[in-house]
N, C-alpha and C positions, 0 to 999 in steps of 0.2 A: 394142944389137944391132940390125942391120938386114940386110935381104936385099940381093942384089947390085944391085937396081934402086933402092935407097935408101929403100924403104918400111920403117918400123920394124916389128919383130916383137913382138907382144904375147904374152908367155908365159902370161898368165892367161886367154887366150881358149880356150874349149873348142870344138873343131871336130868336127862330126859328119858323117861321110860317109854320105849317104843312099843311095848307090848300091852300098854294100858288099855287101849281101845279094842283089842282083839276079843276079849271075853264078852263084851256087850255086842260086838258084831256077830259073834257065833250065835248068840241068843236071838238077835233080831233077824238074821238071815237063815234061820232054821225052821223046820216044820213046826216044832213045838212053840217057837216064838211067834210064828205067823198065826197058829191056832189060838194062842193066848190073846194076841192082839185082836183077832176077830171076835173072840168071846167077850172081851172087854168092850168092844164097840157095840156088840149086840146088847149087852147089859145096859150100856148108856142109852141106846135107842129105846129099849124096853121101858126104862125108868123115866123117859122123857128128858134126859139131860143132854142129848145129842144136839149139837149145833152144826149145821152145814158150814164147811169152811168157805170163806168168801173168796171169790176170784179177784186177784189183784189186777188193777188196771195199770197199764203201762202208758204213760203220757210222755211224749217227746215233742220238743219244739222243732218245727220244720217250716221252711219257707213255702211260699205259694208255688204251685206247679205252673209251668208255662201255659199261657192261654191256648186252648184248642178250639178252633172255629167250628169243628164238627161235634163238639160236646154239647148235648142238649140241656145240661144242668150248669147253671152259673151260680156260684156260691160266693158271697161277700160277707166276711166275718169281721166285726168290729169288737176286739176284745175289751176296749175301754168302755164302750157303750153297747152292751149286748142287744138292746132294743133296736139298734140300727142294723142288725144282721139281716141279710137278705138271701133268699134262695129262689132262683127263677128257673122255671122249666120252659124250654123253648120247644114248642110242638110244631113240627113241619108236616105239611100234607105230603103224602107219597107222590112222587113225580109222575107215575102212570095213571093216577086218578085225577079227574078234573075237580077243582074246588067245589064244595057244596054251596048251594044258594040258601041262605037263611034270611 
């Protein structure tokens, strides 16, 4: 198989067009593209079709931090039994005030 000029066509050759994305980039990053996008967003909001994008939560596994004796909050999380999760707040009286009598 060959082209009209007599050059053979290699079917196994992968051709990548590096200029394919530049046309859409010119529209997206130009003033008319920004105005069109803003107008479309305004129309969607006006017709009640706008949905706020959800913020994606990033969850990472991490080990427990080293215990800090000065930390007033103690958290104990049981992932297998969430009902056993505990949060304890340690309230200490200031050192310069005498303890109150109740």
